[in-house]
C-alpha positions as CSV (number, residue, x, y, z in Angstrom):
1,X,5.1,13.6,9.3
2,X,4.3,12.1,12.7
3,X,2.4,8.8,12.6
4,X,0.8,9.6,15.9
5,X,-0.7,12.8,14.5
6,X,-4.5,12.3,14.0
7,X,-4.3,14.1,10.7
8,X,-1.7,11.6,9.5
9,X,-4.0,8.7,10.4
10,X,-7.0,10.2,8.7
11,X,-4.9,10.9,5.5
12,X,-3.4,7.4,5.6
13,X,-6.9,5.7,5.8
14,X,-8.4,7.9,3.1
15,X,-5.6,7.1,0.6
16,X,-5.3,3.4,1.3
17,X,-8.9,2.3,1.5
18,X,-8.4,-0.4,-1.1
19,X,-10.5,1.5,-3.7
20,X,-9.3,1.2,-7.3
21,X,-9.6,3.5,-10.3
22,X,-9.1,1.6,-13.5
23,X,-8.9,3.3,-16.9
24,X,-8.8,1.5,-20.2
25,X,-7.0,3.6,-22.8
26,X,-7.5,1.9,-26.2
27,X,-6.1,3.0,-29.6
28,X,-8.5,2.9,-32.6
29,X,-6.7,2.3,-35.9
30,X,-7.6,0.3,-39.1
31,X,-5.5,-2.6,-37.8
32,X,-7.4,-2.6,-34.5
33,X,-10.7,-2.9,-36.4
34,X,-9.6,-5.9,-38.5
35,X,-10.6,-9.4,-37.2
36,X,-7.7,-11.4,-35.8
37,X,-8.9,-14.5,-37.6
38,X,-12.2,-16.1,-38.6
39,X,-13.0,-17.2,-35.1
40,X,-11.6,-14.1,-33.1
41,X,-13.1,-10.6,-33.3
42,X,-11.0,-7.5,-33.9
43,X,-8.7,-6.3,-31.1
44,X,-10.9,-3.3,-30.3
45,X,-13.9,-5.5,-29.7
46,X,-11.9,-7.8,-27.6
47,X,-10.6,-4.9,-25.5
48,X,-14.2,-3.7,-24.9
49,X,-15.3,-7.3,-24.0
50,X,-12.5,-7.4,-21.4
51,X,-13.6,-4.0,-20.1
52,X,-17.2,-5.0,-19.8
53,X,-16.4,-8.3,-18.1
54,X,-14.1,-6.5,-15.6
55,X,-16.7,-3.8,-14.9
56,X,-19.5,-6.5,-14.4
57,X,-17.2,-8.3,-11.9
58,X,-16.2,-5.1,-10.0
59,X,-19.8,-3.8,-9.6
60,X,-20.5,-6.7,-7.3
61,X,-17.2,-7.6,-5.7
62,X,-15.7,-4.0,-5.5
63,X,-18.7,-1.6,-5.6
64,X,-16.5,1.4,-4.5
65,X,-14.2,1.1,-7.5
66,X,-14.4,3.5,-10.4
67,X,-13.7,2.5,-14.0
68,X,-13.6,4.2,-17.4
69,X,-12.8,3.6,-21.1
70,X,-11.0,6.1,-23.2
71,X,-10.6,5.6,-27.0
72,X,-8.1,7.6,-28.9
73,X,-7.5,7.9,-32.7
74,X,-11.1,8.3,-33.6
75,X,-12.4,10.7,-36.1
76,X,-15.1,12.0,-33.8
77,X,-14.4,13.5,-30.3
78,X,-16.1,14.0,-27.0
79,X,-15.0,16.9,-24.9
80,X,-12.1,19.3,-25.5
81,X,-9.5,16.6,-26.5
82,X,-9.4,16.1,-30.3
83,X,-9.7,12.5,-31.7
84,X,-10.5,11.1,-28.3
85,X,-13.8,9.5,-27.1
86,X,-14.8,8.8,-23.5
87,X,-16.8,5.7,-24.0
88,X,-17.3,5.2,-20.2
89,X,-16.5,8.0,-17.8
90,X,-14.4,7.4,-14.7
91,X,-17.2,6.6,-12.3
92,X,-18.6,3.6,-10.4
93,X,-19.8,1.1,-13.0
94,X,-23.5,0.8,-12.0
95,X,-25.9,-1.5,-13.9
96,X,-27.2,1.2,-16.3
97,X,-23.7,2.2,-17.4
98,X,-22.8,-1.5,-17.7
99,X,-25.7,-2.2,-20.0
100,X,-24.5,0.6,-22.3
101,X,-21.0,-0.9,-22.4
102,X,-22.5,-4.3,-23.0
103,X,-24.1,-3.1,-26.2
104,X,-20.7,-2.5,-27.7
105,X,-19.9,-6.2,-27.0
106,X,-23.1,-7.7,-28.4
107,X,-23.8,-5.2,-31.2
108,X,-20.2,-4.1,-32.1
109,X,-20.9,-4.2,-35.9
110,X,-23.7,-1.7,-35.4
111,X,-21.5,0.7,-33.5
112,X,-18.4,0.2,-35.6
113,X,-19.1,3.3,-37.7
114,X,-18.8,5.4,-34.6
115,X,-15.2,4.2,-34.2
116,X,-14.0,5.4,-37.6
117,X,-10.2,6.0,-37.3
118,X,-8.9,9.5,-38.0
119,X,-6.6,10.0,-41.0
120,X,-3.8,11.8,-39.1
121,X,-1.6,10.3,-36.4
122,X,-2.8,11.1,-32.9
123,X,-0.5,12.5,-30.2
124,X,0.0,10.0,-27.4
125,X,1.2,12.8,-25.2
126,X,-2.2,14.4,-25.4
127,X,-3.8,11.1,-24.5
128,X,-1.7,10.5,-21.5
129,X,-2.4,14.1,-20.4
130,X,-6.1,13.5,-20.8
131,X,-5.7,10.4,-18.6
132,X,-3.9,12.3,-15.9
133,X,-6.7,14.9,-15.9
134,X,-9.3,12.2,-15.4
135,X,-7.4,10.6,-12.5
136,X,-6.7,14.0,-10.9
137,X,-10.3,15.2,-11.0
138,X,-12.2,12.0,-10.4
139,X,-9.9,9.5,-8.6
140,X,-7.4,11.5,-6.6
141,X,-7.5,9.2,-3.5
142,X,-7.8,5.9,-5.3
143,X,-5.2,3.3,-6.3
144,X,-4.9,4.3,-9.9
145,X,-4.2,1.9,-12.9
146,X,-4.1,2.6,-16.5
147,X,-4.2,-0.1,-19.2
148,X,-2.8,1.1,-22.5
149,X,-3.9,-1.2,-25.3
150,X,-2.2,-0.5,-28.7
151,X,-0.6,-2.1,-31.7
152,X,1.3,1.1,-32.7
153,X,5.0,0.5,-31.8
154,X,6.1,3.9,-33.0
155,X,3.8,6.6,-31.6
156,X,6.5,9.4,-31.6
157,X,7.1,10.9,-35.0
158,X,10.2,12.9,-33.9
159,X,12.5,13.3,-30.9
160,X,10.5,16.3,-29.6
161,X,7.3,14.3,-29.5
162,X,9.2,11.4,-27.9
163,X,10.4,13.7,-25.1
164,X,6.9,15.1,-24.5
165,X,5.4,11.6,-24.3
166,X,8.1,10.4,-21.8
167,X,7.5,13.5,-19.7
168,X,3.8,12.6,-19.6
169,X,4.8,9.1,-18.5
170,X,6.8,10.6,-15.7
171,X,3.8,12.8,-14.7
172,X,1.6,9.7,-14.4
173,X,4.4,8.0,-12.3
174,X,4.4,11.1,-10.0
175,X,0.6,10.7,-9.6
176,X,1.1,7.1,-8.5
177,X,-0.6,5.8,-11.6
178,X,0.4,2.2,-12.4
179,X,0.7,1.9,-16.2
180,X,0.2,-1.6,-17.6
181,X,0.6,-1.7,-21.4
182,X,-1.0,-4.4,-23.5
183,X,1.0,-4.6,-26.8
184,X,-0.7,-6.2,-29.7
185,X,0.9,-7.4,-32.9
186,X,-0.1,-5.4,-36.0
187,X,-1.0,-7.5,-39.1
188,X,2.3,-6.9,-40.9
189,X,4.9,-7.6,-38.1
190,X,5.5,-8.4,-34.5
191,X,5.3,-5.5,-32.0
192,X,8.8,-3.9,-31.9
193,X,9.3,-2.7,-28.3
194,X,12.8,-1.3,-28.8
195,X,11.7,1.5,-31.2
196,X,10.0,3.5,-28.4
197,X,8.4,1.6,-25.6
198,X,11.5,0.3,-23.9
199,X,12.2,3.9,-22.8
200,X,8.6,4.4,-21.9
201,X,8.6,1.3,-19.7
202,X,11.9,2.3,-18.1
203,X,10.1,5.4,-16.7
204,X,6.8,3.9,-15.6
205,X,8.4,0.9,-14.0
206,X,10.6,3.0,-11.7
207,X,13.8,3.0,-13.9
208,X,14.0,-0.8,-14.2
209,X,14.5,-2.6,-17.5
210,X,11.3,-4.7,-17.8
211,X,11.0,-4.9,-21.6
212,X,11.8,-8.6,-21.5
213,X,9.0,-9.2,-19.0
214,X,6.1,-7.5,-21.0
215,X,4.2,-10.0,-23.1
216,X,3.0,-9.2,-26.5
217,X,0.4,-10.4,-28.9
218,X,-3.4,-10.8,-29.1
219,X,-3.3,-13.5,-26.5
220,X,-2.6,-10.8,-23.9
221,X,-6.2,-9.6,-24.2
222,X,-7.4,-13.1,-23.2
223,X,-5.3,-12.9,-20.0
224,X,-6.1,-9.3,-19.1
225,X,-8.7,-10.2,-16.4
226,X,-6.1,-12.5,-14.7
227,X,-3.5,-9.8,-14.9
228,X,-5.7,-7.2,-13.3
229,X,-6.5,-9.6,-10.4
230,X,-2.7,-10.2,-10.0
231,X,-1.9,-6.5,-9.7
232,X,-3.7,-6.1,-6.3
233,X,-1.6,-3.9,-4.1
234,X,-1.2,-4.6,-0.4
235,X,-4.0,-3.2,1.7
236,X,-3.2,-0.8,4.6
237,X,-1.6,-2.3,7.6
238,X,-3.7,-4.3,10.0
239,X,-1.7,-2.8,12.9
240,X,1.3,-0.6,13.7
241,X,3.1,-1.0,17.0
242,X,6.4,-1.6,18.7
243,X,8.0,-4.9,19.3
244,X,9.7,-5.3,22.7
245,X,12.8,-7.5,22.5
246,X,14.2,-6.7,25.9
247,X,15.1,-3.8,28.3
248,X,15.2,-0.6,26.2
249,X,15.3,-2.6,22.9
250,X,12.4,-1.8,20.7
251,X,11.7,-1.6,17.0
252,X,8.6,-0.7,15.0
253,X,6.6,-3.2,13.0
254,X,3.5,-3.4,10.8
255,X,1.2,-6.4,10.5
256,X,-0.7,-7.5,7.4
257,X,-3.4,-10.1,6.9
258,X,-2.3,-12.0,3.8
259,X,-5.0,-14.7,3.9
260,X,-8.6,-14.0,4.7
261,X,-11.7,-15.8,3.7
262,X,-13.7,-13.9,1.2
263,X,-17.4,-13.7,1.9
264,X,-20.3,-12.8,-0.4
265,X,-21.6,-9.3,-0.2
266,X,-24.3,-8.7,2.4
267,X,-27.8,-7.8,1.5
268,X,-29.1,-4.2,2.1
269,X,-32.5,-2.9,2.9
270,X,-33.7,-0.5,0.1
271,X,-36.5,1.9,-0.3
272,X,-38.4,0.9,-3.5
273,X,-41.2,3.4,-3.7
274,X,-39.2,6.3,-5.0
275,X,-38.1,7.0,-8.6
276,X,-34.9,5.1,-7.9
277,X,-33.9,2.4,-5.4
278,X,-32.3,4.0,-2.3
279,X,-30.3,2.4,0.4
280,X,-32.3,2.4,3.7
281,X,-30.0,3.3,6.6
282,X,-31.0,1.4,9.8
283,X,-31.2,3.4,13.0
284,X,-31.7,2.1,16.6
285,X,-32.8,3.8,19.8
286,X,-33.1,2.7,23.4
287,X,-36.6,3.0,24.9
288,X,-37.7,2.7,28.5
289,X,-39.7,-0.5,29.1
290,X,-41.9,1.3,31.7
291,X,-42.5,4.7,30.2
292,X,-41.9,3.9,26.5
293,X,-39.9,7.1,26.2
294,X,-36.7,7.3,24.2
295,X,-33.6,7.4,26.5
296,X,-30.6,9.7,26.1
297,X,-27.2,8.2,25.9
298,X,-26.3,9.7,29.2
299,X,-29.2,8.0,30.9
300,X,-28.1,4.4,30.2
301,X,-25.2,2.3,31.3
302,X,-23.9,-1.2,30.4
303,X,-24.1,-4.1,32.8
304,X,-23.0,-7.7,33.1
305,X,-24.9,-10.5,34.8
306,X,-23.1,-12.1,37.6
307,X,-24.7,-14.5,40.1
308,X,-28.2,-13.7,38.9
309,X,-27.8,-9.9,39.4
310,X,-26.6,-7.1,37.2
311,X,-23.3,-5.4,37.7
312,X,-23.4,-1.8,36.3
313,X,-20.4,-0.2,34.7
314,X,-19.7,3.4,33.7
315,X,-17.9,4.0,30.4
316,X,-14.7,4.8,32.3
317,X,-15.0,1.6,34.3
318,X,-15.4,-0.4,31.1
319,X,-12.3,1.2,29.5
320,X,-10.3,0.4,32.6
321,X,-11.1,-3.3,32.8
322,X,-10.6,-3.7,29.0
323,X,-7.2,-2.0,29.0
324,X,-4.1,-4.2,29.2
325,X,-1.7,-1.5,28.2
326,X,-0.7,0.0,24.8
327,X,-0.4,-2.2,21.7
328,X,2.8,-4.2,21.8
329,X,4.5,-7.4,20.7
330,X,6.7,-8.4,23.7
331,X,8.9,-11.5,23.3
332,X,8.7,-13.8,26.3
333,X,11.1,-16.5,25.2
334,X,11.9,-19.1,22.6
335,X,11.0,-22.8,22.0
336,X,12.0,-25.5,19.6
337,X,10.0,-25.3,16.4
338,X,8.9,-29.0,16.8
339,X,6.9,-28.0,19.9
340,X,4.4,-26.1,17.7
341,X,1.5,-28.4,16.8
342,X,-1.1,-28.1,14.0
343,X,-4.0,-27.8,16.5
344,X,-2.3,-24.8,18.2
345,X,-3.7,-22.5,15.4
346,X,-6.8,-20.4,16.4
347,X,-6.8,-17.9,13.6
348,X,-5.0,-17.3,10.3
349,X,-1.4,-16.1,10.7
350,X,-0.5,-12.4,10.5
351,X,2.6,-11.3,8.6
352,X,4.9,-8.7,10.2
353,X,7.7,-6.6,8.8
354,X,9.8,-3.8,10.2
355,X,9.5,0.0,9.6
356,X,11.6,2.9,10.6
357,X,9.4,5.9,11.1
358,X,10.5,6.9,14.6
359,X,13.1,4.2,15.6
360,X,16.1,3.8,13.3
361,X,17.9,0.5,12.8
362,X,14.8,-1.7,13.2
363,X,15.3,-3.4,9.9
364,X,18.7,-4.7,10.8
365,X,17.5,-5.9,14.3
366,X,14.5,-7.7,12.7
367,X,16.7,-9.3,10.0
368,X,19.1,-10.6,12.7
369,X,16.2,-12.0,14.8
370,X,14.7,-13.7,11.7
371,X,18.0,-15.2,10.7
372,X,18.7,-16.5,14.3
373,X,15.2,-18.1,14.6
374,X,15.6,-19.8,11.2
375,X,19.1,-21.2,11.7
376,X,18.4,-22.4,15.3
377,X,15.1,-24.0,14.3
378,X,13.3,-22.0,17.0
379,X,10.1,-20.1,17.3
380,X,9.5,-17.1,19.5
381,X,6.7,-16.9,22.1
382,X,5.3,-13.4,22.6
383,X,2.6,-11.4,24.4
384,X,0.6,-9.6,21.8
385,X,-1.9,-6.7,21.9
386,X,-2.8,-5.6,18.4
387,X,-4.8,-2.4,19.0
388,X,-5.9,-0.3,22.0
389,X,-8.5,-2.0,24.1
390,X,-8.1,-5.3,22.2
391,X,-7.8,-8.6,23.9
392,X,-4.2,-9.7,24.7
393,X,-3.1,-13.2,23.6
394,X,0.0,-15.3,23.2
395,X,1.4,-15.8,19.7
396,X,4.1,-17.9,18.1
397,X,6.6,-16.1,16.0
398,X,7.3,-18.4,13.0
399,X,10.2,-17.5,10.6
400,X,9.9,-18.5,6.9
401,X,13.0,-19.3,5.0
402,X,11.9,-19.0,1.4
403,X,9.0,-17.4,-0.3
404,X,6.1,-19.8,-1.0
405,X,4.1,-19.5,-4.2
406,X,0.4,-19.7,-3.6
407,X,-0.4,-19.1,-7.2
408,X,1.6,-17.8,-10.2
409,X,1.0,-14.2,-9.4
410,X,1.2,-14.2,-5.6
411,X,3.7,-15.6,-3.1
412,X,4.0,-15.5,0.7
413,X,7.0,-13.4,1.5
414,X,10.1,-14.2,3.5
415,X,9.7,-12.9,7.1
416,X,7.9,-13.7,10.4
417,X,4.3,-14.8,10.9
418,X,2.4,-14.4,14.1
419,X,0.2,-17.4,15.0
420,X,-2.3,-17.0,17.8
421,X,-1.9,-19.7,20.4
422,X,-4.7,-21.2,22.5
423,X,-4.9,-20.5,26.3
424,X,-6.4,-22.8,28.9
425,X,-9.8,-21.2,28.5
426,X,-9.8,-22.0,24.8
427,X,-9.5,-25.8,25.3
428,X,-12.8,-27.7,24.9
429,X,-13.2,-31.3,25.9
430,X,-15.1,-33.9,23.9
431,X,-18.4,-35.3,25.4
432,X,-16.8,-38.7,25.4
433,X,-13.6,-40.4,24.3
434,X,-14.5,-44.0,23.2
435,X,-11.7,-46.4,22.4
436,X,-11.4,-46.9,18.6
437,X,-12.3,-50.3,17.2
438,X,-9.4,-52.6,16.6
439,X,-8.8,-53.3,12.9
440,X,-7.6,-56.5,11.3
441,X,-3.9,-56.4,10.5
442,X,-4.3,-56.8,6.7
443,X,-6.7,-53.8,6.6
444,X,-3.9,-51.4,7.5
445,X,-1.8,-52.5,4.6
446,X,-4.8,-52.2,2.2
447,X,-5.6,-48.7,3.4
448,X,-2.0,-47.7,2.9
449,X,-2.3,-48.7,-0.7
450,X,-5.5,-46.5,-1.0
451,X,-3.7,-43.5,0.5
452,X,-0.7,-43.9,-1.7
453,X,-2.9,-44.1,-4.8
454,X,-4.9,-41.0,-3.8
455,X,-1.8,-38.9,-2.8
456,X,-1.8,-35.3,-4.2
457,X,1.5,-34.3,-5.6
458,X,0.9,-30.7,-4.6
459,X,-2.0,-28.5,-3.4
460,X,-2.1,-25.0,-5.0
461,X,-4.8,-22.8,-3.5
462,X,-4.6,-20.4,-6.4
463,X,-6.0,-23.1,-8.7
464,X,-9.3,-23.5,-6.8
465,X,-12.0,-20.9,-6.6
466,X,-14.7,-21.0,-3.9
467,X,-17.5,-22.6,-5.9
468,X,-20.4,-21.2,-3.8
469,X,-18.9,-17.7,-4.0
470,X,-18.4,-17.9,-7.8
471,X,-21.9,-19.2,-8.4
472,X,-23.4,-16.5,-6.1
473,X,-21.7,-13.7,-8.0
474,X,-22.5,-15.2,-11.4
475,X,-26.2,-15.4,-10.7
476,X,-26.2,-11.9,-9.0
477,X,-24.4,-10.4,-12.0
478,X,-27.0,-12.0,-14.4
479,X,-29.9,-10.6,-12.4
480,X,-28.4,-7.1,-12.1
481,X,-27.8,-6.9,-15.9
482,X,-31.0,-8.6,-17.0
483,X,-29.0,-11.4,-18.5
484,X,-30.0,-15.1,-18.8
485,X,-29.7,-16.9,-15.5
486,X,-26.7,-19.3,-15.9
487,X,-27.5,-23.0,-15.6
488,X,-24.1,-24.6,-16.2
489,X,-22.3,-24.7,-12.8
490,X,-18.8,-26.2,-12.9
491,X,-17.4,-27.2,-9.5
492,X,-13.7,-27.6,-9.9
493,X,-13.4,-29.0,-6.3
494,X,-15.3,-32.2,-7.1
495,X,-13.0,-35.3,-6.9
496,X,-12.1,-37.1,-10.1
497,X,-14.1,-40.2,-9.4
498,X,-13.2,-42.1,-12.6
499,X,-9.5,-41.6,-12.0
500,X,-9.8,-42.6,-8.3
501,X,-11.8,-45.7,-9.3
502,X,-9.1,-46.6,-11.9
503,X,-6.2,-46.1,-9.5
504,X,-7.5,-47.5,-6.2
505,X,-10.9,-49.0,-6.9
506,X,-9.7,-52.6,-6.2
507,X,-8.0,-51.6,-2.9
508,X,-11.2,-49.8,-1.8
509,X,-13.3,-52.9,-2.5
510,X,-10.8,-55.1,-0.7
511,X,-10.8,-52.8,2.4
512,X,-14.6,-52.7,2.5
513,X,-14.7,-56.5,2.3
514,X,-12.2,-56.9,5.2
515,X,-14.1,-54.4,7.4
516,X,-17.4,-55.9,6.5
517,X,-16.3,-59.5,7.2
518,X,-14.7,-58.5,10.6
519,X,-18.0,-56.8,11.7
520,X,-20.4,-59.2,10.0
521,X,-21.7,-56.4,7.7
522,X,-22.9,-57.1,4.2
523,X,-20.8,-54.9,1.8
524,X,-22.7,-52.5,-0.4
525,X,-21.6,-52.9,-4.0
526,X,-21.5,-49.8,-6.2
527,X,-21.7,-49.7,-9.9
528,X,-18.5,-48.1,-11.4
529,X,-20.6,-45.6,-13.3
530,X,-21.9,-44.3,-9.9
531,X,-18.4,-43.2,-9.1
532,X,-18.6,-40.5,-11.7
533,X,-20.2,-37.1,-10.8
534,X,-22.6,-37.5,-13.8
535,X,-25.4,-39.9,-13.3
536,X,-25.8,-42.7,-15.9
537,X,-29.2,-41.3,-17.1
538,X,-27.7,-37.9,-17.6
539,X,-24.6,-39.3,-19.3
540,X,-26.7,-41.4,-21.7
541,X,-28.7,-38.3,-22.6
542,X,-25.6,-36.2,-23.2
543,X,-24.1,-38.9,-25.3
544,X,-27.3,-39.0,-27.3
545,X,-27.2,-35.3,-27.9
546,X,-23.5,-35.3,-28.9
547,X,-24.2,-38.1,-31.3
548,X,-27.0,-36.1,-32.9
549,X,-24.5,-33.3,-33.7
550,X,-22.2,-35.7,-35.4
551,X,-24.9,-35.8,-38.1
552,X,-24.5,-33.7,-41.3
553,X,-26.1,-30.4,-41.9
554,X,-29.1,-31.8,-43.8
555,X,-30.1,-34.0,-40.9
556,X,-29.7,-31.1,-38.5
557,X,-32.0,-29.1,-40.8
558,X,-34.7,-31.7,-40.5
559,X,-34.3,-31.6,-36.7
560,X,-34.8,-27.8,-36.8
561,X,-38.0,-28.2,-38.9
562,X,-39.4,-30.7,-36.4
563,X,-38.6,-28.3,-33.5
564,X,-36.2,-30.6,-31.6
565,X,-33.0,-28.8,-32.5
566,X,-33.4,-25.8,-30.2
567,X,-34.5,-27.9,-27.3
568,X,-31.4,-30.1,-27.6
569,X,-29.1,-27.1,-27.9
570,X,-30.3,-25.7,-24.6
571,X,-29.3,-28.9,-22.8
572,X,-25.7,-28.5,-24.0
573,X,-23.0,-26.6,-22.1
574,X,-21.2,-23.6,-23.5
575,X,-17.9,-25.5,-24.4
576,X,-19.9,-28.1,-26.3
577,X,-21.8,-25.4,-28.3
578,X,-18.5,-23.6,-29.1
579,X,-17.0,-26.9,-30.4
580,X,-20.0,-27.4,-32.7
581,X,-19.7,-23.9,-34.0
582,X,-15.9,-24.2,-34.6
583,X,-16.5,-27.4,-36.5
584,X,-18.6,-25.4,-39.0
585,X,-16.3,-22.4,-39.0
586,X,-18.9,-20.2,-37.3
587,X,-18.4,-17.4,-34.8
588,X,-18.0,-19.0,-31.3
589,X,-17.8,-16.0,-28.9
590,X,-20.6,-14.6,-26.7
591,X,-23.1,-16.0,-24.2
592,X,-24.9,-19.3,-24.5
593,X,-28.0,-17.6,-26.0
594,X,-25.8,-16.0,-28.7
595,X,-24.1,-19.3,-29.5
596,X,-27.5,-21.0,-29.9
597,X,-28.7,-18.1,-32.1
598,X,-25.6,-18.4,-34.3
599,X,-26.0,-22.1,-34.9
600,X,-29.8,-21.9,-35.5
601,X,-29.3,-19.0,-38.0
602,X,-26.7,-21.1,-39.8
603,X,-29.1,-24.0,-40.1
604,X,-31.9,-21.7,-41.3
605,X,-29.7,-20.4,-44.1
606,X,-29.1,-24.0,-45.5
């Protein structure tokens, strides 16, 4: 297939649009309906909770994704497949469908009778075939993922059934369905993968032995959301062009944006007077200022202001002045790596890798270039045009020697990154360049002690979420699903003031005194308590509340009768409420309102 063919480009973009189709396939059995322990609900309920939380997240962050939940092993059935229930069809998880899924989380005991397990063993081959039908009919051009959640380590009752199941696994593999099993331990023993699933995994993981890499046990359900995030596939290439290394020496490369700032979703105009909210699509039109009539596209031209007058351009003229040739990465020369400065970066780097669609041998040439740059401690300087009619620029070609872990589930690969370099037109001067004030000699040594005490051993971007983005989605999700608006915002990026005060508090005070005395400034003294992110008044109130829950149940009963218990409970954070419930062997799962209800109900029963 020719990459230059327009039909190829259209098909490429339709398949790799970044849309995901996620199907939860959960077995229903007596052991899946038994609570794990007194604090943890049954495995089926935990799976539905994970499905709901993922769907609630995707409806905002990835609104074009589709998601479904298929239960198998139930006595009742929906559709033509026996003992299988489609709890959530493979469609976009809008707010109404999410609310229906949420009821299974909040009122699971009420719906438990609908999930009565069947008496006979269900055929896993039929379940996998049902999943392939759903993906084929509803998500043909999506990136497809199937999460198989089961505690049955022996689903094949004979060799014939085993062969059929493995063939269904191969069919899913041929459909580009990524199968991710979640193996749970049954009550009587640990999950035995070598009985059947080692062969199953060998097929779905492209004939690789990964049985030792698949985790087992109920703790897997707790990590499911993290695992789904980790399984993001690379998006389609940012560009596809030829790299010019010299006369008649060219190879093909693709570029990928590996790091990009995630912004919150934009607001949309909606029409609110119909039966349902509908997206209002904006349209614009050009109107003559004199006649007030709408102008046709052929009647108008673009112009630029130059010297107080307008210079008019035809579309052909604009294309001509914008064109600097076809997309290309042309190497100009090489420099020592030390010549690249931190302030040279204008945009995030782009990762490139070789491909061999039309030109063979590009991988070997690219590998040789990468090796030479790395061993010589050099960088390449190149002329770069990413796409037709895009602005040309100079880039530095930076080789990476080893892969760099950004977080546990993602690492920057080994290869070459392109870093856009500034030109003379990009340099901006400061309005003034005053000479810095001279500092007393002893202040430098004191500040060095401060810096050494505050040194970070490592910075891992994967450990820190964007606090404003997380809070935006949390509130938006609550509003969309008619949930309680969250009030407990935890900002993990805040400095640990108490630890800083303990390590370098004396050095900071010493430095302030040196600077203040040299400039005749009266130093401002801070209370150590003010170094904490929690104000003294708020801390005193929280300590008072925590002390009240150190009381016995009879004293809490009297607080409830006076009406002060519920008020104090609302001021606590979710982790504090869960700790109080666990101390009394009460259920500690659910939202804040559910936790408060559980504790109040316990006090009322005393």
